[in-house]
C-alpha positions as MATLAB code, in Angstrom:
seq = 'MINFEYCNKTKIIFGKGTENQVGKETAQYAKRILLHHSGGSAVRSGLMDRVKASLKEAGVEWVELTGVLPNPRLSLVKEGINIARNEKLEMILAVGGGSAIDSAKAIAVGAVNDGDIWDFFERKKTADKALPVAAVLTIPAAGSESSISSVITNEEGPWKRGINFQCIRPVFSILNPELTYTLPPYQTACGITDMMAHIMERYFTKEPNVELTDELCEGALRTIIRNARKIFSGATNNYDARAEIMWAGAIAHNGILDTGRIGDWASHALDHELSALFDLAHGAGLAIIFPAWMKYNIKEDNASAARFARFAAKVWGVDGAFYDKEQAALEGVSRMEHFFKSIGMPVRFADANINPERIPEMAKRVVHFGTVGNFRKLEERDAVAIYKMASN';
ca = [
      -3.894    4.221  -32.011;
      -7.442    3.453  -33.111;
     -10.110    6.069  -33.873;
     -12.070    7.258  -30.858;
     -14.638    9.738  -29.594;
     -14.346   11.070  -26.072;
     -17.015   13.068  -24.273;
     -17.459   13.287  -20.506;
     -20.265   15.549  -19.341;
     -19.739   15.021  -15.596;
     -18.975   18.190  -13.649;
     -16.544   17.301  -10.855;
     -16.753   19.419   -7.704;
     -13.692   18.440   -5.689;
     -12.422   19.430   -2.266;
     -13.160   20.172    1.364;
     -16.747   20.938    2.302;
     -18.031   20.577   -1.249;
     -21.003   18.438   -0.170;
     -22.590   21.690    0.985;
     -22.958   22.700   -2.678;
     -25.208   19.757   -3.530;
     -28.456   21.718   -3.255;
     -27.370   24.509   -5.573;
     -26.107   22.009   -8.162;
     -29.176   19.777   -7.948;
     -31.592   22.701   -8.328;
     -30.218   23.306  -11.822;
     -31.733   19.978  -12.915;
     -34.706   19.162  -10.701;
     -37.013   20.255   -7.916;
     -38.149   16.749   -6.904;
     -35.589   13.965   -6.601;
     -34.977   10.475   -5.308;
     -32.312   10.597   -2.583;
     -30.627    7.192   -2.647;
     -28.134    5.826   -0.110;
     -27.320    2.919    2.195;
     -28.704    4.445    5.367;
     -25.499    3.543    7.210;
     -22.332    5.553    7.747;
     -23.557    8.514    5.692;
     -26.309    8.944    8.273;
     -24.155    8.252   11.346;
     -21.450   10.682   10.227;
     -23.886   13.552    9.766;
     -23.301   13.701    6.006;
     -26.966   13.093    5.192;
     -27.981   15.937    7.495;
     -25.674   18.298    5.581;
     -26.923   17.044    2.215;
     -30.566   17.463    3.232;
     -29.935   20.926    4.648;
     -28.318   21.976    1.376;
     -31.196   20.537   -0.675;
     -33.786   22.238    1.531;
     -32.028   25.584    1.279;
     -32.076   25.292   -2.522;
     -35.781   24.455   -2.576;
     -35.299   20.845   -3.678;
     -37.789   18.254   -2.412;
     -36.836   14.608   -2.059;
     -38.179   11.115   -1.540;
     -35.701    8.905    0.281;
     -34.769    5.316   -0.590;
     -32.203    3.642    1.654;
     -30.914    0.097    1.931;
     -28.209   -0.051   -0.743;
     -25.890   -3.021   -0.162;
     -22.484   -3.903   -1.598;
     -23.131   -5.658   -4.920;
     -26.368   -3.614   -5.231;
     -29.544   -5.635   -5.623;
     -32.084   -5.680   -8.423;
     -35.000   -5.772   -5.970;
     -34.076   -2.361   -4.560;
     -33.604   -0.992   -8.079;
     -37.143   -2.068   -8.954;
     -38.466   -0.434   -5.792;
     -36.690    2.783   -6.759;
     -38.114    2.664  -10.282;
     -41.655    2.405   -8.912;
     -41.071    5.307   -6.537;
     -39.548    7.501   -9.254;
     -42.470    6.821  -11.595;
     -45.243    7.150   -9.028;
     -43.829   10.295   -7.450;
     -42.957   11.824  -10.843;
     -39.383   12.450   -9.714;
     -36.990   14.305  -11.992;
     -33.546   13.164  -10.868;
     -31.700   10.529   -8.814;
     -29.091   11.722   -6.287;
     -26.850    9.010   -4.867;
     -24.882    9.486   -1.652;
     -22.295    6.779   -1.124;
     -19.876    4.655   -3.105;
     -20.154    2.782   -6.355;
     -23.003    0.582   -5.106;
     -25.291    3.527   -4.411;
     -24.346    5.246   -7.665;
     -24.767    2.092   -9.766;
     -28.156    1.461   -8.175;
     -29.157    5.077   -8.878;
     -28.143    4.709  -12.523;
     -30.234    1.575  -12.963;
     -33.223    3.323  -11.389;
     -32.681    6.273  -13.713;
     -32.884    3.990  -16.753;
     -35.916    2.061  -15.537;
     -37.849    5.185  -14.592;
     -38.147    6.392  -18.189;
     -37.973    3.191  -20.242;
     -40.725    0.598  -20.540;
     -40.308   -3.054  -19.699;
     -38.165   -5.041  -17.282;
     -34.997   -3.211  -16.216;
     -33.104   -6.541  -16.135;
     -33.506   -6.816  -19.914;
     -30.968   -4.013  -20.258;
     -28.466   -5.969  -18.173;
     -29.142   -9.126  -20.195;
     -28.246   -7.201  -23.380;
     -31.754   -7.520  -24.769;
     -32.261   -3.746  -24.846;
     -30.192   -0.580  -24.973;
     -31.027    2.831  -23.553;
     -30.442    6.332  -24.854;
     -32.473    8.120  -22.191;
     -32.505    8.167  -18.400;
     -33.306   10.545  -15.577;
     -30.330   12.740  -14.646;
     -28.049   11.148  -12.063;
     -25.724   12.920   -9.623;
     -23.551   11.741   -6.752;
     -21.910   12.672   -3.483;
     -19.050   10.182   -3.334;
     -17.979    8.626   -0.031;
     -15.969    5.588   -1.194;
     -13.394    6.032   -3.989;
     -13.344    2.731   -5.843;
     -15.703    1.995   -8.712;
     -15.306    5.287  -10.572;
     -19.058    5.287  -11.115;
     -19.147    8.964  -10.205;
     -18.119    9.896  -13.757;
     -18.519    6.698  -15.788;
     -21.130    5.246  -18.146;
     -21.277    1.975  -16.191;
     -23.657    0.361  -13.731;
     -23.354   -3.158  -12.302;
     -26.289   -4.817  -10.527;
     -26.844   -8.219   -8.887;
     -30.033  -10.139   -9.612;
     -30.684  -12.201   -6.494;
     -32.712  -14.796   -8.403;
     -29.665  -16.133  -10.282;
     -27.683  -14.930   -8.610;
     -26.319  -13.044  -11.616;
     -24.109   -9.991  -11.677;
     -24.404   -7.974  -14.881;
     -23.379   -4.548  -16.152;
     -24.574   -1.885  -18.592;
     -22.661    0.887  -20.307;
     -24.826    3.766  -21.574;
     -23.834    7.385  -22.146;
     -27.186    8.541  -20.762;
     -26.301    7.376  -17.231;
     -23.055    9.302  -16.897;
     -23.666   11.590  -13.880;
     -24.322   15.254  -14.602;
     -22.260   16.217  -11.561;
     -20.385   14.499   -8.751;
     -19.106   15.904   -5.490;
     -15.789   14.508   -4.241;
     -14.616   15.533   -0.775;
     -11.613   13.451    0.354;
     -12.401   14.282    4.002;
     -15.449   12.016    3.738;
     -13.135    9.020    3.316;
     -11.214    9.464    6.591;
     -13.512    7.127    8.518;
     -13.623    4.334    5.949;
     -12.635    0.972    7.449;
      -9.263   -0.277    6.153;
     -10.912   -3.145    4.282;
     -13.181   -0.787    2.325;
     -10.256    1.498    1.567;
      -8.218   -1.466    0.316;
     -11.086   -2.818   -1.804;
     -11.461    0.598   -3.383;
      -7.758    0.885   -4.144;
      -7.747   -2.565   -5.747;
     -10.873   -1.787   -7.769;
      -9.450    1.396   -9.290;
      -6.137   -0.317  -10.039;
      -8.053   -3.066  -11.828;
      -9.936   -0.503  -13.914;
      -6.630    0.877  -15.119;
      -5.088   -2.542  -15.724;
      -8.100   -3.687  -17.761;
      -7.341   -0.811  -20.116;
      -3.566   -1.140  -19.956;
      -3.498   -4.681  -21.309;
      -4.374   -3.995  -24.923;
      -3.242   -5.406  -28.244;
      -3.017   -1.894  -29.723;
       0.769   -1.222  -30.016;
       0.872    2.554  -30.492;
      -0.768    4.149  -27.461;
       2.209    5.814  -25.846;
       0.361    8.637  -24.103;
      -2.342    6.491  -22.527;
       0.257    3.859  -21.569;
       2.165    6.531  -19.664;
      -1.044    7.875  -18.103;
      -2.001    4.380  -16.937;
       1.427    3.683  -15.483;
       1.608    7.051  -13.745;
      -1.866    6.648  -12.261;
      -1.009    3.195  -10.932;
       2.224    4.408   -9.341;
       0.343    7.291   -7.727;
      -2.279    4.964   -6.272;
       0.326    2.545   -4.921;
       2.474    5.300   -3.410;
      -0.437    7.015   -1.645;
      -2.022    3.752   -0.563;
       1.200    2.925    1.239;
       1.040    6.281    3.030;
      -2.520    5.627    4.197;
      -1.782    2.075    5.334;
       1.388    3.125    7.113;
      -0.787    5.007    9.592;
      -1.548    8.305    7.842;
      -5.284    7.576    7.800;
      -6.282   11.245    7.792;
      -3.650   12.441    5.342;
      -5.769   14.743    3.167;
      -3.299   14.858    0.299;
      -2.992   11.064    0.111;
      -6.763   10.630    0.316;
      -7.246   13.286   -2.363;
      -4.838   11.563   -4.748;
      -6.643    8.247   -4.241;
     -10.095    9.783   -4.707;
      -9.150   11.582   -7.919;
      -7.354    8.502   -9.253;
     -10.518    6.448   -8.774;
     -12.443    8.826  -11.025;
      -9.687    9.029  -13.658;
      -9.411    5.237  -13.693;
     -12.939    4.784  -15.023;
     -14.048    8.038  -16.666;
     -12.976    6.958  -20.154;
      -9.847    9.051  -20.663;
      -7.613    5.968  -20.322;
      -9.705    4.138  -22.955;
      -8.847    6.560  -25.717;
      -7.191    5.044  -28.765;
      -7.199    1.519  -27.388;
      -9.381   -1.511  -26.649;
      -9.050   -2.863  -23.123;
      -9.433   -6.436  -21.955;
     -12.137   -6.768  -19.209;
     -11.868  -10.545  -18.789;
     -10.848  -10.210  -15.135;
     -14.008   -8.267  -14.339;
     -16.120  -10.972  -15.963;
     -14.273  -13.662  -13.995;
     -14.714  -11.767  -10.745;
     -18.423  -11.120  -11.274;
     -19.026  -14.835  -10.687;
     -17.159  -14.681   -7.370;
     -19.202  -11.642   -6.335;
     -22.508  -13.152   -7.457;
     -22.084  -16.608   -5.917;
     -20.118  -15.701   -2.773;
     -21.187  -12.057   -2.240;
     -17.532  -11.066   -2.239;
     -16.548   -7.400   -2.403;
     -15.610   -6.480   -5.963;
     -12.127   -5.210   -5.097;
     -11.347   -8.333   -3.076;
     -12.360  -10.564   -5.963;
     -10.225   -8.608   -8.389;
      -7.207   -8.966   -6.080;
      -7.623  -12.732   -6.431;
      -8.389  -12.869  -10.144;
      -6.013  -10.348  -11.705;
      -2.728  -12.027  -10.667;
      -4.062  -15.388  -11.852;
      -5.167  -13.900  -15.178;
      -1.718  -12.368  -15.639;
       0.131  -15.588  -14.847;
      -2.100  -17.539  -17.223;
      -1.428  -15.133  -20.078;
       2.319  -15.092  -19.425;
       2.364  -18.905  -19.375;
       0.139  -19.474  -22.427;
       1.289  -16.686  -24.746;
       5.012  -16.017  -24.730;
       4.554  -13.142  -27.194;
       2.600  -11.180  -24.613;
       5.347  -11.466  -21.980;
       6.885   -8.202  -23.191;
       3.710   -6.329  -22.268;
       3.705   -7.764  -18.768;
       7.448   -7.131  -18.446;
       6.865   -3.442  -19.240;
       4.115   -3.374  -16.609;
       6.537   -4.926  -14.110;
       9.227   -2.358  -14.886;
       7.113    0.799  -15.140;
       4.705    0.108  -12.266;
       6.589   -2.175   -9.856;
      10.199   -1.145  -10.503;
      11.408   -4.532  -11.752;
      14.867   -4.131  -13.278;
      14.840   -6.077  -16.541;
      18.615   -6.332  -16.556;
      18.365   -9.163  -14.035;
      15.559  -11.126  -15.718;
      14.405  -12.378  -19.069;
      10.983  -11.075  -20.165;
       8.969  -13.914  -18.696;
      10.839  -13.818  -15.394;
      10.439  -10.030  -15.204;
       6.724  -10.341  -15.932;
       6.238  -12.921  -13.193;
       8.283  -10.861  -10.742;
       5.904   -7.969  -11.412;
       2.922  -10.187  -10.614;
       4.633  -11.337   -7.422;
       5.193   -7.738   -6.309;
       1.574   -6.893   -7.070;
       0.363   -9.819   -4.961;
       2.637   -8.717   -2.132;
       1.151   -5.204   -2.326;
      -2.415   -6.537   -2.234;
      -1.600   -8.671    0.805;
       0.065   -5.697    2.511;
      -3.221   -3.750    2.412;
      -5.281   -6.722    3.594;
      -6.590   -8.074    0.312;
      -7.020  -11.793   -0.435;
      -4.987  -13.236   -3.302;
      -6.216  -16.855   -3.304;
      -9.623  -18.531   -3.068;
      -8.812  -19.840    0.398;
      -8.187  -16.296    1.661;
     -11.837  -15.459    0.901;
     -13.429  -18.837    1.721;
     -14.289  -19.522   -1.913;
     -15.049  -23.168   -2.615;
     -12.891  -24.376   -5.553;
     -15.365  -27.192   -6.217;
     -17.571  -24.573   -7.893;
     -14.951  -23.734  -10.523;
     -16.709  -25.661  -13.338;
     -19.978  -23.884  -12.559;
     -18.326  -20.458  -12.483;
     -16.480  -21.111  -15.743;
     -19.752  -21.978  -17.518;
     -21.412  -18.858  -16.170;
     -18.575  -16.540  -17.164;
     -19.004  -17.385  -20.855;
     -22.789  -16.971  -20.743;
     -22.624  -14.384  -23.526;
     -19.658  -15.994  -25.314;
     -15.894  -15.574  -24.976;
     -14.617  -12.869  -22.615;
     -11.625  -10.578  -22.913;
      -9.871   -8.786  -25.736;
      -6.182   -9.083  -24.851;
      -6.761  -12.815  -25.109;
     -10.160  -14.311  -25.925;
     -11.069  -16.675  -23.109;
     -13.267  -19.727  -23.489;
     -14.696  -21.915  -20.742;
     -11.515  -24.030  -20.481;
      -9.431  -20.858  -20.057;
     -11.712  -19.677  -17.278;
     -11.307  -23.043  -15.536;
      -7.511  -22.755  -15.741;
      -7.472  -19.196  -14.346;
      -9.810  -20.091  -11.489;
      -7.558  -23.050  -10.653;
      -4.508  -20.757  -10.616;
      -6.411  -18.454   -8.268;
      -7.154  -21.366   -5.940;
      -3.548  -22.676   -5.683;
];
């Protein structure tokens, strides 16, 4: 286990009706805020009316910025930065899923730091200050509600890039599982895949002595899979299943599963090119990339097969008595692909209408900053091989 520091300042307010507390919580930080959301289902469901009523009761004024899209856009971030500066706003409150929260975080950085916000995403600058960010979560997926991460798409590339700064970790987040009842199945499935990927990125580490976090990762994955099956078997409004999924999404990306280890993160880099070039939902892209990344590692590095075999046994119930390590590892990948397909996720390029002729272009883009991944350092040729596996 390597040395680590862990600090998570996010106050989680979890449970039924908790969105009605947003005004009281916000008033502890600001009296004038940017209220940031998509303008879609949160409005139609009446959630925004409840949020605004709570803010008004607490004496909090707001300026509204709607229009957040999946794979949130840089142009809207820049609009939000201008509003926050010109209106002298003191906080950003996001209502929605990871896209709204990530967009809010980028606005929070740009509002108090000089220069082009994209420079932070291009790794030219770092930030140690931002406006406070808070969230009312409606889509459990990205874990942005208690993470230090924000991922934004620059339409001019298109490029999809991320930042990780402690100053953008939300000060509070409200998680009411009831708000997820009306999510379309595809969004629910994308969210489930996204949070599983966050755990798996951390699980595949070269650090050998991380027993506690290994067990936490495996237990969280089993919990997600078990409750996802309940939801997709028809129990759409099962509060307990929805609650387990929502809490798992936060745990998956709040840093606790990072402790004492270095995760991989190559699959996220590989997927960002799918999302940027084909505007594919993040979870859907990860469902395609992760199995291919696993198969490539099992094939190329026999020494790592034991790690994948443990994953197969602990998460997918593969009985190693009937397989050698490589066979067990591949059986685990097969069961994972079957699970993704069972909840409506794509597992090959063709399932998502991704043109394999663009593989060379994507591979060049993925190594823009150099090699990717820590479990196995991937170069351009490795990226090409993984993309080809994902297309076959």
